[in-house]
Each structure stands twice: as structure tokens, then as C-alpha cells.
mmCIF file of the N, C-alpha and C atoms, coordinates in Angstrom:
data_MODEL
# 
_entry.id   MODEL 
# 
loop_
_atom_site.group_PDB 
_atom_site.id 
_atom_site.type_symbol 
_atom_site.label_atom_id 
_atom_site.label_alt_id 
_atom_site.label_comp_id 
_atom_site.label_asym_id 
_atom_site.label_entity_id 
_atom_site.label_seq_id 
_atom_site.pdbx_PDB_ins_code 
_atom_site.Cartn_x 
_atom_site.Cartn_y 
_atom_site.Cartn_z 
_atom_site.occupancy 
_atom_site.B_iso_or_equiv 
_atom_site.pdbx_formal_charge 
_atom_site.auth_seq_id 
_atom_site.auth_comp_id 
_atom_site.auth_asym_id 
_atom_site.auth_atom_id 
_atom_site.pdbx_PDB_model_num 
ATOM 1   N N  . MET A 1 1  ? 0.816   -1.192 0.000  1.00 0.00 ? 1  MET A N  1 
ATOM 2   C CA . MET A 1 1  ? 0.000   0.000  0.000  1.00 0.00 ? 1  MET A CA 1 
ATOM 3   C C  . MET A 1 1  ? 0.864   1.263  0.000  1.00 0.00 ? 1  MET A C  1 
ATOM 4   N N  . TRP A 1 2  ? 2.108   1.127  0.453  1.00 0.00 ? 2  TRP A N  1 
ATOM 5   C CA . TRP A 1 2  ? 3.022   2.258  0.528  1.00 0.00 ? 2  TRP A CA 1 
ATOM 6   C C  . TRP A 1 2  ? 4.293   1.961  -0.259 1.00 0.00 ? 2  TRP A C  1 
ATOM 7   N N  . VAL A 1 3  ? 4.812   2.977  -0.918 1.00 0.00 ? 3  VAL A N  1 
ATOM 8   C CA . VAL A 1 3  ? 6.055   2.879  -1.669 1.00 0.00 ? 3  VAL A CA 1 
ATOM 9   C C  . VAL A 1 3  ? 7.022   3.887  -1.072 1.00 0.00 ? 3  VAL A C  1 
ATOM 10  N N  . THR A 1 4  ? 8.231   3.447  -0.798 1.00 0.00 ? 4  THR A N  1 
ATOM 11  C CA . THR A 1 4  ? 9.239   4.353  -0.259 1.00 0.00 ? 4  THR A CA 1 
ATOM 12  C C  . THR A 1 4  ? 10.059  4.927  -1.413 1.00 0.00 ? 4  THR A C  1 
ATOM 13  N N  . GLU A 1 5  ? 10.050  6.241  -1.541 1.00 0.00 ? 5  GLU A N  1 
ATOM 14  C CA . GLU A 1 5  ? 10.836  6.905  -2.573 1.00 0.00 ? 5  GLU A CA 1 
ATOM 15  C C  . GLU A 1 5  ? 12.298  6.962  -2.157 1.00 0.00 ? 5  GLU A C  1 
ATOM 16  N N  . GLN A 1 6  ? 13.157  7.326  -3.078 1.00 0.00 ? 6  GLN A N  1 
ATOM 17  C CA . GLN A 1 6  ? 14.582  7.442  -2.784 1.00 0.00 ? 6  GLN A CA 1 
ATOM 18  C C  . GLN A 1 6  ? 14.845  8.454  -1.677 1.00 0.00 ? 6  GLN A C  1 
ATOM 19  N N  . THR A 1 7  ? 13.991  9.442  -1.548 1.00 0.00 ? 7  THR A N  1 
ATOM 20  C CA . THR A 1 7  ? 14.140  10.456 -0.510 1.00 0.00 ? 7  THR A CA 1 
ATOM 21  C C  . THR A 1 7  ? 13.715  9.953  0.866  1.00 0.00 ? 7  THR A C  1 
ATOM 22  N N  . GLY A 1 8  ? 13.090  8.785  0.897  1.00 0.00 ? 8  GLY A N  1 
ATOM 23  C CA . GLY A 1 8  ? 12.593  8.234  2.143  1.00 0.00 ? 8  GLY A CA 1 
ATOM 24  C C  . GLY A 1 8  ? 11.120  8.519  2.384  1.00 0.00 ? 8  GLY A C  1 
ATOM 25  N N  . ALA A 1 9  ? 10.512  9.339  1.529  1.00 0.00 ? 9  ALA A N  1 
ATOM 26  C CA . ALA A 1 9  ? 9.093   9.657  1.672  1.00 0.00 ? 9  ALA A CA 1 
ATOM 27  C C  . ALA A 1 9  ? 8.251   8.423  1.379  1.00 0.00 ? 9  ALA A C  1 
ATOM 28  N N  . LEU A 1 10 ? 7.194   8.237  2.153  1.00 0.00 ? 10 LEU A N  1 
ATOM 29  C CA . LEU A 1 10 ? 6.277   7.123  1.938  1.00 0.00 ? 10 LEU A CA 1 
ATOM 30  C C  . LEU A 1 10 ? 5.077   7.619  1.141  1.00 0.00 ? 10 LEU A C  1 
ATOM 31  N N  . VAL A 1 11 ? 4.904   7.049  -0.046 1.00 0.00 ? 11 VAL A N  1 
ATOM 32  C CA . VAL A 1 11 ? 3.863   7.465  -0.973 1.00 0.00 ? 11 VAL A CA 1 
ATOM 33  C C  . VAL A 1 11 ? 2.781   6.395  -1.026 1.00 0.00 ? 11 VAL A C  1 
ATOM 34  N N  . PHE A 1 12 ? 1.536   6.812  -0.963 1.00 0.00 ? 12 PHE A N  1 
ATOM 35  C CA . PHE A 1 12 ? 0.398   5.906  -1.077 1.00 0.00 ? 12 PHE A CA 1 
ATOM 36  C C  . PHE A 1 12 ? 0.344   5.378  -2.504 1.00 0.00 ? 12 PHE A C  1 
ATOM 37  N N  . SER A 1 13 ? 0.413   4.063  -2.667 1.00 0.00 ? 13 SER A N  1 
ATOM 38  C CA . SER A 1 13 ? 0.485   3.471  -4.008 1.00 0.00 ? 13 SER A CA 1 
ATOM 39  C C  . SER A 1 13 ? -0.845  3.495  -4.751 1.00 0.00 ? 13 SER A C  1 
ATOM 40  N N  . GLY A 1 14 ? -1.931  3.780  -4.057 1.00 0.00 ? 14 GLY A N  1 
ATOM 41  C CA . GLY A 1 14 ? -3.246  3.787  -4.687 1.00 0.00 ? 14 GLY A CA 1 
ATOM 42  C C  . GLY A 1 14 ? -3.573  5.054  -5.445 1.00 0.00 ? 14 GLY A C  1 
ATOM 43  N N  . GLY A 1 15 ? -2.741  6.065  -5.330 1.00 0.00 ? 15 GLY A N  1 
ATOM 44  C CA . GLY A 1 15 ? -3.022  7.321  -6.021 1.00 0.00 ? 15 GLY A CA 1 
ATOM 45  C C  . GLY A 1 15 ? -4.138  8.114  -5.355 1.00 0.00 ? 15 GLY A C  1 
ATOM 46  N N  . LYS A 1 16 ? -4.809  8.916  -6.165 1.00 0.00 ? 16 LYS A N  1 
ATOM 47  C CA . LYS A 1 16 ? -5.845  9.807  -5.641 1.00 0.00 ? 16 LYS A CA 1 
ATOM 48  C C  . LYS A 1 16 ? -7.263  9.262  -5.753 1.00 0.00 ? 16 LYS A C  1 
ATOM 49  N N  . GLU A 1 17 ? -7.424  8.072  -6.319 1.00 0.00 ? 17 GLU A N  1 
ATOM 50  C CA . GLU A 1 17 ? -8.767  7.554  -6.553 1.00 0.00 ? 17 GLU A CA 1 
ATOM 51  C C  . GLU A 1 17 ? -8.993  6.165  -5.963 1.00 0.00 ? 17 GLU A C  1 
ATOM 52  N N  . SER A 1 18 ? -8.192  5.755  -5.004 1.00 0.00 ? 18 SER A N  1 
ATOM 53  C CA . SER A 1 18 ? -8.366  4.444  -4.368 1.00 0.00 ? 18 SER A CA 1 
ATOM 54  C C  . SER A 1 18 ? -9.079  4.629  -3.033 1.00 0.00 ? 18 SER A C  1 
ATOM 55  N N  . TRP A 1 19 ? -10.353 4.941  -3.114 1.00 0.00 ? 19 TRP A N  1 
ATOM 56  C CA . TRP A 1 19 ? -11.139 5.318  -1.942 1.00 0.00 ? 19 TRP A CA 1 
ATOM 57  C C  . TRP A 1 19 ? -11.179 4.209  -0.898 1.00 0.00 ? 19 TRP A C  1 
ATOM 58  N N  . LEU A 1 20 ? -11.408 2.971  -1.315 1.00 0.00 ? 20 LEU A N  1 
ATOM 59  C CA . LEU A 1 20 ? -11.485 1.864  -0.357 1.00 0.00 ? 20 LEU A CA 1 
ATOM 60  C C  . LEU A 1 20 ? -10.120 1.605  0.281  1.00 0.00 ? 20 LEU A C  1 
ATOM 61  N N  . ALA A 1 21 ? -9.064  1.593  -0.514 1.00 0.00 ? 21 ALA A N  1 
ATOM 62  C CA . ALA A 1 21 ? -7.721  1.347  0.023  1.00 0.00 ? 21 ALA A CA 1 
ATOM 63  C C  . ALA A 1 21 ? -7.317  2.427  1.016  1.00 0.00 ? 21 ALA A C  1 
ATOM 64  N N  . ALA A 1 22 ? -7.686  3.667  0.760  1.00 0.00 ? 22 ALA A N  1 
ATOM 65  C CA . ALA A 1 22 ? -7.357  4.768  1.673  1.00 0.00 ? 22 ALA A CA 1 
ATOM 66  C C  . ALA A 1 22 ? -8.126  4.639  2.987  1.00 0.00 ? 22 ALA A C  1 
ATOM 67  N N  . THR A 1 23 ? -9.332  4.097  2.920  1.00 0.00 ? 23 THR A N  1 
ATOM 68  C CA . THR A 1 23 ? -10.124 3.864  4.122  1.00 0.00 ? 23 THR A CA 1 
ATOM 69  C C  . THR A 1 23 ? -9.533  2.712  4.944  1.00 0.00 ? 23 THR A C  1 
ATOM 70  N N  . VAL A 1 24 ? -9.127  1.651  4.265  1.00 0.00 ? 24 VAL A N  1 
ATOM 71  C CA . VAL A 1 24 ? -8.512  0.506  4.944  1.00 0.00 ? 24 VAL A CA 1 
ATOM 72  C C  . VAL A 1 24 ? -7.209  0.927  5.612  1.00 0.00 ? 24 VAL A C  1 
ATOM 73  N N  . ALA A 1 25 ? -6.385  1.675  4.899  1.00 0.00 ? 25 ALA A N  1 
ATOM 74  C CA . ALA A 1 25 ? -5.099  2.128  5.450  1.00 0.00 ? 25 ALA A CA 1 
ATOM 75  C C  . ALA A 1 25 ? -5.311  2.995  6.687  1.00 0.00 ? 25 ALA A C  1 
ATOM 76  N N  . ALA A 1 26 ? -6.285  3.875  6.642  1.00 0.00 ? 26 ALA A N  1 
ATOM 77  C CA . ALA A 1 26 ? -6.555  4.748  7.788  1.00 0.00 ? 26 ALA A CA 1 
ATOM 78  C C  . ALA A 1 26 ? -7.075  3.955  8.983  1.00 0.00 ? 26 ALA A C  1 
ATOM 79  N N  . ALA A 1 27 ? -7.862  2.909  8.721  1.00 0.00 ? 27 ALA A N  1 
ATOM 80  C CA . ALA A 1 27 ? -8.390  2.080  9.805  1.00 0.00 ? 27 ALA A CA 1 
ATOM 81  C C  . ALA A 1 27 ? -7.262  1.369  10.547 1.00 0.00 ? 27 ALA A C  1 
ATOM 82  N N  . GLU A 1 28 ? -6.190  1.051  9.839  1.00 0.00 ? 28 GLU A N  1 
ATOM 83  C CA . GLU A 1 28 ? -5.050  0.357  10.430 1.00 0.00 ? 28 GLU A CA 1 
ATOM 84  C C  . GLU A 1 28 ? -4.015  1.312  11.032 1.00 0.00 ? 28 GLU A C  1 
ATOM 85  N N  . CYS A 1 29 ? -4.173  2.600  10.812 1.00 0.00 ? 29 CYS A N  1 
ATOM 86  C CA . CYS A 1 29 ? -3.173  3.592  11.213 1.00 0.00 ? 29 CYS A CA 1 
ATOM 87  C C  . CYS A 1 29 ? -3.384  4.047  12.658 1.00 0.00 ? 29 CYS A C  1 
ATOM 88  N N  . GLN A 1 30 ? -2.322  3.992  13.446 1.00 0.00 ? 30 GLN A N  1 
ATOM 89  C CA . GLN A 1 30 ? -2.391  4.420  14.838 1.00 0.00 ? 30 GLN A CA 1 
ATOM 90  C C  . GLN A 1 30 ? -2.244  5.930  14.998 1.00 0.00 ? 30 GLN A C  1 
ATOM 91  N N  . THR A 1 31 ? -1.812  6.617  13.954 1.00 0.00 ? 31 THR A N  1 
ATOM 92  C CA . THR A 1 31 ? -1.590  8.058  14.072 1.00 0.00 ? 31 THR A CA 1 
ATOM 93  C C  . THR A 1 31 ? -2.564  8.892  13.245 1.00 0.00 ? 31 THR A C  1 
ATOM 94  N N  . PHE A 1 32 ? -3.630  8.259  12.731 1.00 0.00 ? 32 PHE A N  1 
ATOM 95  C CA . PHE A 1 32 ? -4.622  9.008  11.950 1.00 0.00 ? 32 PHE A CA 1 
ATOM 96  C C  . PHE A 1 32 ? -5.184  10.159 12.773 1.00 0.00 ? 32 PHE A C  1 
ATOM 97  N N  . SER A 1 33 ? -5.318  11.302 12.141 1.00 0.00 ? 33 SER A N  1 
ATOM 98  C CA . SER A 1 33 ? -5.929  12.459 12.774 1.00 0.00 ? 33 SER A CA 1 
ATOM 99  C C  . SER A 1 33 ? -6.731  13.208 11.713 1.00 0.00 ? 33 SER A C  1 
ATOM 100 N N  . LEU A 1 34 ? -8.007  13.387 11.953 1.00 0.00 ? 34 LEU A N  1 
ATOM 101 C CA . LEU A 1 34 ? -8.887  14.046 10.991 1.00 0.00 ? 34 LEU A CA 1 
ATOM 102 C C  . LEU A 1 34 ? -8.442  15.478 10.743 1.00 0.00 ? 34 LEU A C  1 
ATOM 103 N N  . ASP A 1 35 ? -8.383  15.853 9.473  1.00 0.00 ? 35 ASP A N  1 
ATOM 104 C CA . ASP A 1 35 ? -7.989  17.199 9.078  1.00 0.00 ? 35 ASP A CA 1 
ATOM 105 C C  . ASP A 1 35 ? -9.144  18.181 9.322  1.00 0.00 ? 35 ASP A C  1 
ATOM 106 N N  . VAL A 1 36 ? -8.924  19.443 9.071  1.00 0.00 ? 36 VAL A N  1 
ATOM 107 C CA . VAL A 1 36 ? -9.961  20.469 9.228  1.00 0.00 ? 36 VAL A CA 1 
ATOM 108 C C  . VAL A 1 36 ? -11.029 20.290 8.150  1.00 0.00 ? 36 VAL A C  1 
ATOM 109 N N  . ASP A 1 37 ? -12.218 20.795 8.417  1.00 0.00 ? 37 ASP A N  1 
ATOM 110 C CA . ASP A 1 37 ? -13.358 20.614 7.514  1.00 0.00 ? 37 ASP A CA 1 
ATOM 111 C C  . ASP A 1 37 ? -13.051 20.981 6.067  1.00 0.00 ? 37 ASP A C  1 
ATOM 112 N N  . GLU A 1 38 ? -12.315 22.034 5.849  1.00 0.00 ? 38 GLU A N  1 
ATOM 113 C CA . GLU A 1 38 ? -12.034 22.513 4.494  1.00 0.00 ? 38 GLU A CA 1 
ATOM 114 C C  . GLU A 1 38 ? -11.177 21.536 3.689  1.00 0.00 ? 38 GLU A C  1 
ATOM 115 N N  . GLU A 1 39 ? -10.498 20.623 4.366  1.00 0.00 ? 39 GLU A N  1 
ATOM 116 C CA . GLU A 1 39 ? -9.600  19.681 3.704  1.00 0.00 ? 39 GLU A CA 1 
ATOM 117 C C  . GLU A 1 39 ? -10.195 18.280 3.546  1.00 0.00 ? 39 GLU A C  1 
ATOM 118 N N  . ILE A 1 40 ? -11.422 18.086 3.991  1.00 0.00 ? 40 ILE A N  1 
ATOM 119 C CA . ILE A 1 40 ? -12.075 16.778 3.893  1.00 0.00 ? 40 ILE A CA 1 
ATOM 120 C C  . ILE A 1 40 ? -12.509 16.541 2.446  1.00 0.00 ? 40 ILE A C  1 
ATOM 121 N N  . VAL A 1 41 ? -12.090 15.395 1.872  1.00 0.00 ? 41 VAL A N  1 
ATOM 122 C CA . VAL A 1 41 ? -12.442 15.093 0.486  1.00 0.00 ? 41 VAL A CA 1 
ATOM 123 C C  . VAL A 1 41 ? -13.175 13.759 0.335  1.00 0.00 ? 41 VAL A C  1 
ATOM 124 N N  . ALA A 1 42 ? -13.026 12.851 1.293  1.00 0.00 ? 42 ALA A N  1 
ATOM 125 C CA . ALA A 1 42 ? -13.653 11.530 1.194  1.00 0.00 ? 42 ALA A CA 1 
ATOM 126 C C  . ALA A 1 42 ? -14.934 11.480 2.019  1.00 0.00 ? 42 ALA A C  1 
ATOM 127 N N  . ASP A 1 43 ? -15.889 10.693 1.567  1.00 0.00 ? 43 ASP A N  1 
ATOM 128 C CA . ASP A 1 43 ? -17.144 10.523 2.306  1.00 0.00 ? 43 ASP A CA 1 
ATOM 129 C C  . ASP A 1 43 ? -16.922 9.808  3.631  1.00 0.00 ? 43 ASP A C  1 
ATOM 130 N N  . GLU A 1 44 ? -16.052 8.804  3.623  1.00 0.00 ? 44 GLU A N  1 
ATOM 131 C CA . GLU A 1 44 ? -15.710 8.098  4.860  1.00 0.00 ? 44 GLU A CA 1 
ATOM 132 C C  . GLU A 1 44 ? -14.800 9.003  5.677  1.00 0.00 ? 44 GLU A C  1 
ATOM 133 N N  . GLU A 1 45 ? -15.202 9.325  6.893  1.00 0.00 ? 45 GLU A N  1 
ATOM 134 C CA . GLU A 1 45 ? -14.417 10.251 7.710  1.00 0.00 ? 45 GLU A CA 1 
ATOM 135 C C  . GLU A 1 45 ? -12.997 9.739  7.945  1.00 0.00 ? 45 GLU A C  1 
ATOM 136 N N  . ARG A 1 46 ? -12.888 8.471  8.332  1.00 0.00 ? 46 ARG A N  1 
ATOM 137 C CA . ARG A 1 46 ? -11.565 7.898  8.610  1.00 0.00 ? 46 ARG A CA 1 
ATOM 138 C C  . ARG A 1 46 ? -10.993 7.346  7.304  1.00 0.00 ? 46 ARG A C  1 
ATOM 139 N N  . SER A 1 47 ? -10.298 8.175  6.593  1.00 0.00 ? 47 SER A N  1 
ATOM 140 C CA . SER A 1 47 ? -9.666  7.853  5.322  1.00 0.00 ? 47 SER A CA 1 
ATOM 141 C C  . SER A 1 47 ? -8.357  8.624  5.248  1.00 0.00 ? 47 SER A C  1 
ATOM 142 N N  . CYS A 1 48 ? -7.352  8.020  4.675  1.00 0.00 ? 48 CYS A N  1 
ATOM 143 C CA . CYS A 1 48 ? -6.077  8.741  4.514  1.00 0.00 ? 48 CYS A CA 1 
ATOM 144 C C  . CYS A 1 48 ? -6.277  10.048 3.746  1.00 0.00 ? 48 CYS A C  1 
ATOM 145 N N  . TYR A 1 49 ? -7.258  10.060 2.856  1.00 0.00 ? 49 TYR A N  1 
ATOM 146 C CA . TYR A 1 49 ? -7.532  11.277 2.088  1.00 0.00 ? 49 TYR A CA 1 
ATOM 147 C C  . TYR A 1 49 ? -8.011  12.420 2.993  1.00 0.00 ? 49 TYR A C  1 
ATOM 148 N N  . ASN A 1 50 ? -8.480  12.105 4.184  1.00 0.00 ? 50 ASN A N  1 
ATOM 149 C CA . ASN A 1 50 ? -8.963  13.119 5.119  1.00 0.00 ? 50 ASN A CA 1 
ATOM 150 C C  . ASN A 1 50 ? -8.012  13.348 6.292  1.00 0.00 ? 50 ASN A C  1 
ATOM 151 N N  . CYS A 1 51 ? -6.841  12.768 6.248  1.00 0.00 ? 51 CYS A N  1 
ATOM 152 C CA . CYS A 1 51 ? -5.917  12.856 7.368  1.00 0.00 ? 51 CYS A CA 1 
ATOM 153 C C  . CYS A 1 51 ? -5.088  14.137 7.337  1.00 0.00 ? 51 CYS A C  1 
ATOM 154 N N  . ARG A 1 52 ? -4.886  14.717 8.486  1.00 0.00 ? 52 ARG A N  1 
ATOM 155 C CA . ARG A 1 52 ? -4.095  15.950 8.566  1.00 0.00 ? 52 ARG A CA 1 
ATOM 156 C C  . ARG A 1 52 ? -2.631  15.722 8.249  1.00 0.00 ? 52 ARG A C  1 
ATOM 157 N N  . TYR A 1 53 ? -2.168  14.478 8.265  1.00 0.00 ? 53 TYR A N  1 
ATOM 158 C CA . TYR A 1 53 ? -0.757  14.178 8.013  1.00 0.00 ? 53 TYR A CA 1 
ATOM 159 C C  . TYR A 1 53 ? -0.457  13.836 6.555  1.00 0.00 ? 53 TYR A C  1 
ATOM 160 N N  . ARG A 1 54 ? -1.447  13.831 5.676  1.00 0.00 ? 54 ARG A N  1 
ATOM 161 C CA . ARG A 1 54 ? -1.181  13.562 4.270  1.00 0.00 ? 54 ARG A CA 1 
ATOM 162 C C  . ARG A 1 54 ? -0.816  14.864 3.551  1.00 0.00 ? 54 ARG A C  1 
ATOM 163 N N  . ARG A 1 55 ? 0.110   14.723 2.616  1.00 0.00 ? 55 ARG A N  1 
ATOM 164 C CA . ARG A 1 55 ? 0.521   15.852 1.783  1.00 0.00 ? 55 ARG A CA 1 
ATOM 165 C C  . ARG A 1 55 ? 0.369   15.431 0.340  1.00 0.00 ? 55 ARG A C  1 
ATOM 166 N N  . TRP A 1 56 ? -0.488  16.140 -0.381 1.00 0.00 ? 56 TRP A N  1 
ATOM 167 C CA . TRP A 1 56 ? -0.780  15.788 -1.769 1.00 0.00 ? 56 TRP A CA 1 
ATOM 168 C C  . TRP A 1 56 ? 0.450   15.942 -2.654 1.00 0.00 ? 56 TRP A C  1 
ATOM 169 N N  . THR A 1 57 ? 0.564   15.041 -3.620 1.00 0.00 ? 57 THR A N  1 
ATOM 170 C CA . THR A 1 57 ? 1.574   15.133 -4.676 1.00 0.00 ? 57 THR A CA 1 
ATOM 171 C C  . THR A 1 57 ? 0.814   15.207 -5.999 1.00 0.00 ? 57 THR A C  1 
ATOM 172 N N  . ALA A 1 58 ? 1.521   15.225 -7.107 1.00 0.00 ? 58 ALA A N  1 
ATOM 173 C CA . ALA A 1 58 ? 0.858   15.294 -8.410 1.00 0.00 ? 58 ALA A CA 1 
ATOM 174 C C  . ALA A 1 58 ? -0.017  14.069 -8.672 1.00 0.00 ? 58 ALA A C  1 
ATOM 175 N N  . THR A 1 59 ? 0.391   12.898 -8.191 1.00 0.00 ? 59 THR A N  1 
ATOM 176 C CA . THR A 1 59 ? -0.345  11.674 -8.493 1.00 0.00 ? 59 THR A CA 1 
ATOM 177 C C  . THR A 1 59 ? -0.935  10.961 -7.284 1.00 0.00 ? 59 THR A C  1 
ATOM 178 N N  . SER A 1 60 ? -0.547  11.333 -6.077 1.00 0.00 ? 60 SER A N  1 
ATOM 179 C CA . SER A 1 60 ? -1.005  10.641 -4.872 1.00 0.00 ? 60 SER A CA 1 
ATOM 180 C C  . SER A 1 60 ? -0.820  11.549 -3.656 1.00 0.00 ? 60 SER A C  1 
ATOM 181 N N  . PHE A 1 61 ? -0.281  10.983 -2.568 1.00 0.00 ? 61 PHE A N  1 
ATOM 182 C CA . PHE A 1 61 ? 0.076   11.770 -1.393 1.00 0.00 ? 61 PHE A CA 1 
ATOM 183 C C  . PHE A 1 61 ? 1.164   11.045 -0.617 1.00 0.00 ? 61 PHE A C  1 
ATOM 184 N N  . THR A 1 62 ? 1.875   11.804 0.188  1.00 0.00 ? 62 THR A N  1 
ATOM 185 C CA . THR A 1 62 ? 2.839   11.210 1.104  1.00 0.00 ? 62 THR A CA 1 
ATOM 186 C C  . THR A 1 62 ? 2.237   11.253 2.498  1.00 0.00 ? 62 THR A C  1 
ATOM 187 N N  . CYS A 1 63 ? 2.678   10.327 3.334  1.00 0.00 ? 63 CYS A N  1 
ATOM 188 C CA . CYS A 1 63 ? 2.197   10.270 4.708  1.00 0.00 ? 63 CYS A CA 1 
ATOM 189 C C  . CYS A 1 63 ? 3.285   10.787 5.632  1.00 0.00 ? 63 CYS A C  1 
ATOM 190 N N  . GLN A 1 64 ? 3.027   11.885 6.265  1.00 0.00 ? 64 GLN A N  1 
ATOM 191 C CA . GLN A 1 64 ? 3.968   12.469 7.208  1.00 0.00 ? 64 GLN A CA 1 
ATOM 192 C C  . GLN A 1 64 ? 3.903   11.778 8.567  1.00 0.00 ? 64 GLN A C  1 
ATOM 193 N N  . ALA A 1 65 ? 2.762   11.214 8.937  1.00 0.00 ? 65 ALA A N  1 
ATOM 194 C CA . ALA A 1 65 ? 2.626   10.538 10.230 1.00 0.00 ? 65 ALA A CA 1 
ATOM 195 C C  . ALA A 1 65 ? 3.494   9.296  10.291 1.00 0.00 ? 65 ALA A C  1 
ATOM 196 N N  . ILE A 1 66 ? 3.540   8.531  9.246  1.00 0.00 ? 66 ILE A N  1 
ATOM 197 C CA . ILE A 1 66 ? 4.345   7.316  9.222  1.00 0.00 ? 66 ILE A CA 1 
ATOM 198 C C  . ILE A 1 66 ? 5.811   7.661  9.445  1.00 0.00 ? 66 ILE A C  1 
ATOM 199 N N  . ASN A 1 67 ? 6.243   8.780  8.903  1.00 0.00 ? 67 ASN A N  1 
ATOM 200 C CA . ASN A 1 67 ? 7.636   9.197  9.068  1.00 0.00 ? 67 ASN A CA 1 
ATOM 201 C C  . ASN A 1 67 ? 7.974   9.518  10.515 1.00 0.00 ? 67 ASN A C  1 
ATOM 202 N N  . ARG A 1 68 ? 6.977   9.832  11.329 1.00 0.00 ? 68 ARG A N  1 
ATOM 203 C CA . ARG A 1 68 ? 7.217   10.206 12.728 1.00 0.00 ? 68 ARG A CA 1 
ATOM 204 C C  . ARG A 1 68 ? 7.081   9.027  13.684 1.00 0.00 ? 68 ARG A C  1 
ATOM 205 N N  . ARG A 1 69 ? 6.637   7.895  13.205 1.00 0.00 ? 69 ARG A N  1 
ATOM 206 C CA . ARG A 1 69 ? 6.455   6.752  14.098 1.00 0.00 ? 69 ARG A CA 1 
ATOM 207 C C  . ARG A 1 69 ? 7.788   6.263  14.621 1.00 0.00 ? 69 ARG A C  1 
ATOM 208 N N  . PRO A 1 70 ? 7.841   5.876  15.886 1.00 0.00 ? 70 PRO A N  1 
ATOM 209 C CA . PRO A 1 70 ? 9.082   5.311  16.416 1.00 0.00 ? 70 PRO A CA 1 
ATOM 210 C C  . PRO A 1 70 ? 9.407   4.002  15.720 1.00 0.00 ? 70 PRO A C  1 
ATOM 211 N N  . GLN A 1 71 ? 10.675  3.760  15.465 1.00 0.00 ? 71 GLN A N  1 
ATOM 212 C CA . GLN A 1 71 ? 11.115  2.535  14.779 1.00 0.00 ? 71 GLN A CA 1 
ATOM 213 C C  . GLN A 1 71 ? 11.271  1.415  15.766 1.00 0.00 ? 71 GLN A C  1 
# 
């Protein structure tokens, strides 16, 4: 579900239109945090697409929360 770029950034492999996969990923995420109302894009509240830690890219998004998790 995640691809690590050469920079170390974790990119969601489903892109911007994998609504079910983004919901599943968020359900499994311990650091999910709902973004502000203006940034909500998915109907399912708990979705990576609605997370305050996602940063959009041209084709998908990176997850900033995963980068902060203790190893």
C-alpha cells in the first residue's frame, strides 16, 4: 500500500482515486488524525484522504505521520 521513494518519503500506491484502500489504510493507522473541515475530500471520515498528516503530490500523497512513528 506504501512505496518508499529514494528520498525516504512514503507514498500511497493507490493514487488519488483508491477510496477503499485509503479507508482501509486509515483504519489500520495508529496516528490518523482528521484534518480540518475545508480539507475533507472523502465521504468516509476515517480515510487517509482526510488525514491531517497527508501531503498531496501530483499523483497521490505522502504520509507524514508514518515518518514520525518510532522505529
